[in-house]
MARVEXFI-865004 format. One record per residue (C-alpha): residue in three letters; residue number from 1; x, y, z. Coordinates in steps of 0.25 Angstrom, whole numbers, padded with zeros to 4 digits. Each point is the difference from the previous one (the first is absolute). Example, Ala and Ser with C-alpha at 12.3 -4.5 7.8 and 13.67 -1.06 7.14 Angstrom:
<recs>
REC | Ala | 1 | 0049 | -0018 | 0031
REC | Ser | 2 | 0006 | 0014 | -0002
</recs>
This chain:
<recs>
REC | Met | 1 | -0281 | 0089 | 0056
REC | Lys | 2 | -0010 | 0012 | -0002
REC | Glu | 3 | 0006 | 0014 | 0000
REC | Glu | 4 | -0006 | 0004 | 0013
REC | Asp | 5 | 0006 | -0012 | 0007
REC | Gln | 6 | 0013 | 0004 | -0005
REC | Ile | 7 | -0001 | 0014 | 0005
REC | Val | 8 | -0004 | -0004 | 0014
REC | Ile | 9 | 0011 | -0010 | 0001
REC | Gln | 10 | 0010 | 0010 | -0005
REC | Ile | 11 | -0004 | 0011 | 0009
REC | Ile | 12 | -0001 | -0010 | 0012
REC | Ala | 13 | 0014 | -0005 | -0003
REC | Asp | 14 | 0006 | 0014 | -0002
REC | Ile | 15 | -0006 | 0005 | 0014
REC | Met | 16 | 0004 | -0013 | 0007
REC | Glu | 17 | 0013 | 0000 | -0007
REC | Leu | 18 | -0002 | -0014 | -0004
REC | Asp | 19 | 0002 | -0007 | -0014
REC | Glu | 20 | -0013 | 0000 | -0008
REC | Gly | 21 | 0002 | -0015 | -0002
REC | Asp | 22 | -0001 | -0002 | 0015
REC | Ile | 23 | -0014 | 0006 | 0000
REC | Thr | 24 | -0012 | -0009 | -0002
REC | Pro | 25 | -0015 | 0002 | 0002
REC | Glu | 26 | 0000 | -0011 | 0011
REC | Leu | 27 | 0010 | 0008 | 0009
REC | Thr | 28 | -0006 | 0008 | 0011
REC | Leu | 29 | 0004 | 0014 | 0003
REC | Phe | 30 | 0005 | -0004 | 0014
REC | Asp | 31 | 0008 | -0011 | -0007
REC | Ile | 32 | 0008 | 0010 | -0008
REC | Gly | 33 | 0002 | 0009 | 0012
REC | Ala | 34 | -0010 | 0012 | -0004
REC | Asp | 35 | -0005 | 0009 | 0010
REC | Glu | 36 | -0010 | 0012 | 0000
REC | Leu | 37 | 0009 | 0010 | -0006
REC | Asn | 38 | 0004 | -0010 | -0011
REC | Met | 39 | -0015 | -0001 | -0003
REC | Val | 40 | -0001 | 0015 | -0001
REC | Glu | 41 | 0011 | 0000 | -0010
REC | Val | 42 | -0006 | -0012 | -0008
REC | Thr | 43 | -0013 | 0007 | -0001
REC | Met | 44 | 0006 | 0013 | -0004
REC | Ala | 45 | 0009 | -0006 | -0010
REC | Leu | 46 | -0011 | -0009 | -0006
REC | Glu | 47 | -0010 | 0012 | -0001
REC | Glu | 48 | 0011 | 0008 | -0008
REC | Ala | 49 | 0005 | -0012 | -0009
REC | Met | 50 | -0014 | -0004 | -0003
REC | Asp | 51 | -0007 | 0013 | 0000
REC | Ile | 52 | -0010 | -0004 | 0009
REC | Glu | 53 | -0006 | 0004 | 0014
REC | Phe | 54 | -0004 | -0010 | 0011
REC | Pro | 55 | -0011 | 0008 | 0006
REC | Asp | 56 | -0003 | -0010 | 0011
REC | Asn | 57 | 0015 | -0001 | 0005
REC | Ser | 58 | -0001 | -0015 | -0002
REC | Leu | 59 | 0015 | -0001 | 0000
REC | Leu | 60 | 0003 | 0008 | 0012
REC | Ile | 61 | 0001 | -0012 | 0009
REC | Asn | 62 | 0009 | -0004 | 0011
REC | Pro | 63 | 0007 | -0013 | -0004
REC | Glu | 64 | 0003 | -0004 | 0014
REC | Ser | 65 | -0015 | 0000 | 0004
REC | Lys | 66 | -0005 | -0006 | -0012
REC | Lys | 67 | 0011 | -0011 | -0003
REC | Asp | 68 | -0009 | -0007 | -0011
REC | Phe | 69 | 0000 | 0012 | -0009
REC | Lys | 70 | 0007 | -0005 | -0013
REC | Val | 71 | 0007 | 0006 | -0012
REC | Gly | 72 | -0011 | -0006 | -0008
REC | Asp | 73 | -0010 | 0008 | 0008
REC | Ile | 74 | 0007 | 0013 | -0004
REC | Ile | 75 | 0000 | -0005 | -0015
REC | Asn | 76 | -0015 | -0003 | 0001
REC | Ile | 77 | -0003 | 0014 | 0006
REC | Ala | 78 | 0009 | 0007 | -0010
REC | Ala | 79 | -0006 | -0007 | -0011
REC | Glu | 80 | -0014 | 0005 | 0004
REC | Tyr | 81 | 0004 | 0014 | -0001
REC | Tyr | 82 | 0009 | -0001 | -0012
</recs>
């Protein structure tokens, strides 16, 4: 697993209070119970941990309205900026 993959999974697990082993790229954010506030927290934590900035707010989504947005999508977006 690449470094950025591990960082994303660790941050999501911490914010969602889940075990890292339970987070896979195939899971949707809706599946893990994320909401808009969680995504703000994930975005801010990733920017700090990876020393990056998401200028297009690509992670500030509402998982309930975009139920197909996956953890793997976050990994891919973070990798673009890392």
